[in-house]
FIKERO-288395 format. One record per residue: residue number from 1; residue in three letters; chain; x, y, z of N, C-alpha, C in turn. Coordinates in nm, 3 decimals. Example, Ala and Ser with C-alpha at 12.3 -4.5 7.8 and 13.67 -1.06 7.14 Angstrom:
REM residues 2
   dopa   tormar   miro      n_c1      n_c2      n_c3     ca_c1     ca_c2     ca_c3      c_c1      c_c2      c_c3
      1      ALA      A     1.319    -0.569     0.780     1.230    -0.450     0.780     1.320    -0.330     0.780
      2      SER      A     1.285    -0.225     0.708     1.367    -0.106     0.714     1.290     0.003     0.787
//
This chain:
REM residues 85
   dopa   tormar   miro      n_c1      n_c2      n_c3     ca_c1     ca_c2     ca_c3      c_c1      c_c2      c_c3
      1      UNK      A    12.129     7.092   -14.439    12.057     7.000   -14.420    12.060     6.927   -14.579
      2      UNK      A    12.123     6.792   -14.595    12.152     6.754   -14.727    11.999     6.731   -14.777
      3      UNK      A    11.997     6.717   -14.911    11.871     6.677   -14.978    11.815     6.542   -14.927
      4      UNK      A    11.913     6.444   -14.925    11.887     6.341   -14.858    11.832     6.329   -14.730
      5      UNK      A    11.898     6.395   -14.646    11.864     6.379   -14.509    11.713     6.462   -14.476
      6      UNK      A    11.701     6.558   -14.549    11.600     6.649   -14.503    11.465     6.584   -14.527
      7      UNK      A    11.449     6.482   -14.627    11.323     6.407   -14.650    11.322     6.260   -14.567
      8      UNK      A    11.416     6.252   -14.479    11.420     6.133   -14.399    11.359     6.165   -14.265
      9      UNK      A    11.304     6.058   -14.251    11.193     6.044   -14.104    11.316     6.024   -13.975
     10      UNK      A    11.316     6.082   -13.881    11.398     6.057   -13.779    11.306     5.988   -13.670
     11      UNK      A    11.360     5.874   -13.623    11.288     5.790   -13.507    11.335     5.893   -13.382
     12      UNK      A    11.246     5.937   -13.330    11.240     6.025   -13.206    11.276     5.915   -13.107
     13      UNK      A    11.207     5.816   -13.055    11.229     5.710   -12.958    11.172     5.570   -13.024
     14      UNK      A    11.218     5.474   -12.945    11.169     5.350   -12.948    11.074     5.284   -12.896
     15      UNK      A    10.984     5.386   -12.838    10.880     5.371   -12.742    10.754     5.471   -12.765
     16      UNK      A    10.630     5.448   -12.732    10.539     5.548   -12.774    10.538     5.655   -12.623
     17      UNK      A    10.479     5.775   -12.647    10.461     5.858   -12.554    10.334     5.862   -12.501
     18      UNK      A    10.303     5.844   -12.373    10.193     5.831   -12.292    10.146     5.963   -12.272
     19      UNK      A    10.036     6.020   -12.332    10.015     6.160   -12.285     9.866     6.170   -12.268
     20      UNK      A     9.809     6.273   -12.210     9.696     6.302   -12.139     9.624     6.386   -12.270
     21      UNK      A     9.501     6.368   -12.317     9.464     6.439   -12.431     9.319     6.464   -12.393
     22      UNK      A     9.249     6.598   -12.452     9.113     6.633   -12.406     9.038     6.625   -12.543
     23      UNK      A     8.914     6.590   -12.514     8.815     6.578   -12.604     8.790     6.707   -12.669
     24      UNK      A     8.786     6.694   -12.811     8.766     6.834   -12.889     8.863     6.929   -12.887
     25      UNK      A     9.001     6.924   -12.844     9.088     6.998   -12.864     9.192     6.956   -12.950
     26      UNK      A     9.240     7.042   -13.062     9.306     6.999   -13.187     9.443     6.998   -13.146
     27      UNK      A     9.527     6.884   -13.161     9.679     6.872   -13.140     9.755     6.852   -13.287
     28      UNK      A     9.870     6.884   -13.272     9.949     6.879   -13.411    10.066     6.784   -13.385
     29      UNK      A    10.030     6.652   -13.431    10.154     6.540   -13.428    10.256     6.587   -13.513
     30      UNK      A    10.381     6.557   -13.445    10.504     6.564   -13.521    10.549     6.431   -13.616
     31      UNK      A    10.549     6.476   -13.746    10.538     6.332   -13.848    10.700     6.316   -13.900
     32      UNK      A    10.798     6.420   -13.849    10.910     6.404   -13.916    11.022     6.364   -13.814
     33      UNK      A    10.982     6.372   -13.706    11.061     6.318   -13.548    11.144     6.409   -13.523
     34      UNK      A    11.173     6.542   -13.581    11.271     6.618   -13.548    11.252     6.696   -13.395
     35      UNK      A    11.130     6.720   -13.404    11.066     6.788   -13.293    11.127     6.773   -13.152
     36      UNK      A    11.146     6.886   -13.075    11.210     6.869   -12.964    11.106     6.869   -12.861
     37      UNK      A    10.961     6.866   -12.910    10.848     6.843   -12.805    10.769     6.737   -12.846
     38      UNK      A    10.864     6.640   -12.852    10.775     6.503   -12.864    10.679     6.465   -12.791
     39      UNK      A    10.564     6.381   -12.865    10.538     6.372   -12.987    10.467     6.477   -13.061
     40      UNK      A    10.477     6.620   -13.013    10.418     6.701   -13.097    10.515     6.809   -13.161
     41      UNK      A    10.446     6.860   -13.249    10.509     6.961   -13.358    10.596     7.084   -13.286
     42      UNK      A    10.683     7.120   -13.307    10.749     7.246   -13.267    10.793     7.326   -13.388
     43      UNK      A    10.777     7.301   -13.490    10.805     7.356   -13.640    10.960     7.314   -13.692
     44      UNK      A    11.016     7.216   -13.616    11.119     7.167   -13.664    11.125     7.082   -13.813
     45      UNK      A    11.015     7.069   -13.859    11.012     7.037   -14.009    11.032     7.112   -14.091
     46      UNK      A    11.040     7.245   -14.078    11.052     7.321   -14.193    11.196     7.312   -14.255
     47      UNK      A    11.170     7.337   -14.379    11.268     7.264   -14.497    11.272     7.146   -14.531
     48      UNK      A    11.176     7.078   -14.462    11.160     6.920   -14.510    11.028     6.932   -14.589
     49      UNK      A    11.011     6.774   -14.646    10.857     6.788   -14.740    10.732     6.731   -14.586
     50      UNK      A    10.790     6.725   -14.469    10.689     6.709   -14.399    10.615     6.815   -14.354
     51      UNK      A    10.495     6.779   -14.274    10.396     6.869   -14.244    10.340     6.800   -14.099
     52      UNK      A    10.315     6.877   -14.015    10.243     6.833   -13.890    10.103     6.745   -13.926
     53      UNK      A    10.054     6.675   -13.829     9.921     6.614   -13.882     9.841     6.649   -13.741
     54      UNK      A     9.725     6.733   -13.773     9.638     6.754   -13.704     9.541     6.659   -13.676
     55      UNK      A     9.512     6.671   -13.541     9.395     6.540   -13.510     9.321     6.620   -13.384
     56      UNK      A     9.214     6.559   -13.339     9.134     6.603   -13.236     9.058     6.472   -13.169
     57      UNK      A     9.111     6.428   -13.055     9.063     6.318   -12.991     8.889     6.355   -12.960
     58      UNK      A     8.827     6.203   -12.984     8.692     6.204   -12.960     8.651     6.203   -12.798
     59      UNK      A     8.778     6.159   -12.757     8.729     6.148   -12.587     8.859     6.187   -12.487
     60      UNK      A     8.807     6.222   -12.375     8.949     6.261   -12.274     9.022     6.117   -12.275
     61      UNK      A     9.125     6.111   -12.227     9.198     5.988   -12.185     9.351     6.009   -12.206
     62      UNK      A     9.437     5.886   -12.159     9.588     5.903   -12.165     9.581     5.799   -12.305
     63      UNK      A     9.676     5.843   -12.409     9.698     5.757   -12.523     9.825     5.754   -12.534
     64      UNK      A     9.864     5.613   -12.608    10.010     5.599   -12.658    10.038     5.673   -12.783
     65      UNK      A    10.095     5.771   -12.823    10.117     5.821   -12.952    10.275     5.771   -12.996
     66      UNK      A    10.281     5.750   -13.138    10.415     5.695   -13.185    10.510     5.798   -13.170
     67      UNK      A    10.628     5.761   -13.153    10.754     5.843   -13.156    10.851     5.788   -13.268
     68      UNK      A    10.832     5.667   -13.292    10.912     5.604   -13.388    10.892     5.657   -13.539
     69      UNK      A    10.760     5.691   -13.562    10.714     5.758   -13.681    10.679     5.668   -13.780
     70      UNK      A    10.693     5.531   -13.764    10.657     5.434   -13.849    10.515     5.346   -13.849
     71      UNK      A    10.444     5.399   -13.749    10.311     5.354   -13.714    10.239     5.358   -13.863
     72      UNK      A    10.119     5.275   -13.868    10.024     5.278   -13.956     9.903     5.349   -13.907
     73      UNK      A     9.892     5.377   -13.788     9.774     5.433   -13.747     9.795     5.575   -13.666
     74      UNK      A     9.891     5.661   -13.735     9.939     5.786   -13.677     9.801     5.874   -13.627
     75      UNK      A     9.815     5.919   -13.529     9.934     5.954   -13.443     9.944     5.832   -13.350
     76      UNK      A     9.862     5.726   -13.348     9.859     5.627   -13.246     9.974     5.522   -13.277
     77      UNK      A    10.018     5.478   -13.145    10.149     5.357   -13.172    10.064     5.232   -13.213
     78      UNK      A    10.113     5.176   -13.313    10.052     5.048   -13.334    10.162     4.927   -13.325
     79      UNK      A    10.278     4.944   -13.229    10.397     4.857   -13.204    10.500     4.852   -13.327
     80      UNK      A    10.500     4.950   -13.419    10.583     4.930   -13.498    10.728     4.945   -13.465
     81      UNK      A    10.759     5.009   -13.370    10.883     5.043   -13.289    10.931     4.918   -13.238
     82      UNK      A    10.879     4.801   -13.228    10.936     4.692   -13.209    10.971     4.601   -13.297
     83      UNK      A    10.978     4.659   -13.438    11.015     4.589   -13.558    11.139     4.667   -13.604
     84      UNK      A    11.187     4.787   -13.534    11.287     4.865   -13.603    11.439     4.795   -13.517
     85      UNK      A    11.531     4.818   -13.599    11.666     4.776   -13.558    11.716     4.884   -13.475
//
């Protein structure tokens, strides 16, 4: 992996992932876009400057998690994928 490429975020998808999350359970959100288990981390960031983002929902529910990796409200989708080409 070249130096320029390893620190570049990968757009995993141009839509959010609708996922069921449990209150109080810790999840690890993929921040690099390389994970094959989107939107969650599978360790594919190794060798890059990225690290997964741990988060714990405050309630049970269905949530839209960002897959374009450009959201300003990570791990939640804020519609940033609509502005990508």
